[in-house]
C-alpha positions as CSV (number, residue, x, y, z in Angstrom):
1,D,0.0,0.0,0.0
2,T,1.5,3.4,-1.0
3,N,-0.4,4.9,1.9
4,A,1.5,2.8,4.5
5,R,3.2,4.8,7.2
6,L,5.5,4.1,10.2
7,I,4.7,5.6,13.6
8,G,7.1,5.6,16.6
9,V,5.5,6.0,20.0
10,E,7.5,7.7,22.7
11,P,6.7,8.3,26.4
12,A,5.2,11.8,27.0
13,G,7.7,12.4,29.6
14,G,10.7,11.4,27.5
15,A,9.8,12.3,23.9
16,A,13.3,12.9,22.7
17,V,12.4,12.6,19.0
18,G,9.2,14.5,19.1
19,R,10.2,17.3,21.4
20,G,13.9,17.0,21.3
21,V,16.4,19.0,19.1
22,P,19.6,17.9,17.4
23,G,22.6,17.7,20.0
24,V,25.5,15.5,21.1
25,V,25.1,13.0,24.0
26,H,27.5,10.1,24.8
27,G,29.5,10.9,21.7
28,M,26.7,10.7,19.2
29,R,24.6,13.3,17.4
30,S,20.9,12.7,17.6
31,Y,17.8,14.3,18.9
32,L,17.7,14.8,22.6
33,M,16.0,16.8,25.3
34,Q,18.0,19.7,26.3
35,D,17.7,23.1,27.7
36,E,18.5,26.4,25.9
37,Y,22.2,26.1,27.0
38,G,22.5,22.7,25.6
39,Q,22.4,20.9,28.8
40,V,20.8,17.4,28.7
41,Q,17.4,17.4,30.5
42,E,16.1,14.3,32.5
43,A,13.5,12.2,30.7
44,H,10.8,10.3,32.5
45,S,8.9,7.1,31.5
46,I,7.4,4.2,33.6
47,S,9.4,2.1,31.1
48,A,13.1,1.8,32.0
49,G,13.8,1.2,28.5
50,L,12.4,4.6,27.4
51,D,13.6,6.6,30.2
52,Y,16.5,8.2,28.3
53,P,16.9,11.8,27.1
54,G,18.1,10.9,23.5
55,V,17.7,8.4,20.7
56,G,20.0,6.6,18.6
57,P,21.2,8.0,15.3
58,E,18.9,5.6,13.3
59,H,15.8,7.2,14.9
60,S,17.1,10.6,14.2
61,W,17.7,9.7,10.5
62,L,14.2,8.2,10.2
63,K,12.6,11.4,11.6
64,E,14.6,13.6,9.4
65,S,14.0,11.6,6.3
66,G,10.2,11.6,7.0
67,R,10.0,7.8,6.9
68,V,8.6,7.7,10.5
69,N,6.3,9.9,12.3
70,Y,6.8,10.1,16.1
71,T,4.1,10.5,18.7
72,S,3.8,10.1,22.5
73,V,1.6,8.6,25.1
74,T,1.3,9.1,28.9
75,D,2.4,6.6,31.5
76,K,-1.2,6.2,32.3
77,E,-2.3,5.3,28.8
78,A,0.6,2.9,28.6
79,L,-0.4,1.2,31.8
80,D,-4.1,1.0,30.6
81,A,-2.9,-0.6,27.4
82,F,-0.9,-3.0,29.3
83,Q,-3.7,-4.0,31.4
84,L,-6.2,-4.3,28.5
85,C,-3.8,-6.4,26.4
86,S,-3.0,-8.7,29.3
87,R,-6.7,-9.1,30.2
88,L,-8.2,-9.5,26.7
89,E,-5.3,-11.3,24.8
90,G,-3.5,-13.2,27.7
91,I,-0.4,-11.3,26.4
92,I,1.8,-9.6,28.9
93,P,3.5,-6.8,26.8
94,A,6.6,-5.0,27.8
95,L,6.1,-1.5,28.9
96,E,7.9,-0.2,25.8
97,S,5.4,-2.2,23.6
98,S,2.4,-1.0,25.8
99,H,3.2,2.6,24.6
100,A,2.7,1.4,21.0
101,L,-0.5,-0.4,22.1
102,A,-1.8,2.8,23.7
103,Y,-1.4,4.8,20.6
104,T,-3.0,2.1,18.6
105,M,-6.1,2.4,20.7
106,K,-6.1,6.1,19.8
107,L,-5.5,5.6,16.1
108,A,-7.8,2.7,15.2
109,P,-11.1,4.6,15.7
110,T,-9.9,7.2,13.1
111,M,-9.2,4.6,10.4
112,R,-11.3,3.0,7.8
113,Q,-12.3,-0.7,8.4
114,D,-10.3,-1.9,5.5
115,Q,-7.1,-0.4,6.9
116,I,-4.7,-2.6,8.9
117,I,-2.4,-1.7,11.9
118,I,0.6,-3.7,12.8
119,V,2.1,-3.5,16.2
120,N,5.5,-5.2,17.1
121,L,5.4,-6.4,20.6
122,S,9.1,-6.3,21.1
123,G,9.5,-7.6,24.6
124,R,8.1,-9.5,27.5
125,G,6.1,-7.8,30.2
126,D,6.9,-10.2,33.0
127,K,10.1,-8.4,33.7
128,D,8.0,-5.2,34.2
129,I,5.5,-6.7,36.8
130,N,7.0,-5.2,39.8
131,T,7.1,-1.6,38.4
132,I,3.4,-2.0,37.2
133,A,2.2,-3.4,40.6
134,Q,4.0,-0.6,42.3
135,H,2.3,2.1,40.0
136,L,-1.1,0.4,40.4
137,G,-0.8,0.1,44.1
138,V,-0.9,-3.7,44.0
139,K,1.1,-5.8,46.5
140,L,2.8,-8.8,45.3
């Protein structure tokens, strides 16, 4: 389909590609969250894998080339998507993948019925259970 598009989903508190500007961190030039003086700013995400103020050079290139559109979701949206996927599908997604699922839940209602969404569940959520339980106030 020539109308196919790639969407990258970031945490709202650490949207380095969406809100970041070009800069250098750890010896690489990429998009990163920084202040007006070029000092790297802290990022936040419930997901340890997304809690970083920059992105790799490939994501920077994908943004610059227009091949991927980046958007963000909140921690709450990612947690809600995590719980829904776990309950309805019996699949415990990683928190990183839960961000993509959360955006999918926003995007799907805007699409035609003949359009298809593919989401890559790139990790296991069992490693995130303690973090999720803590945020939801559940004692394990």
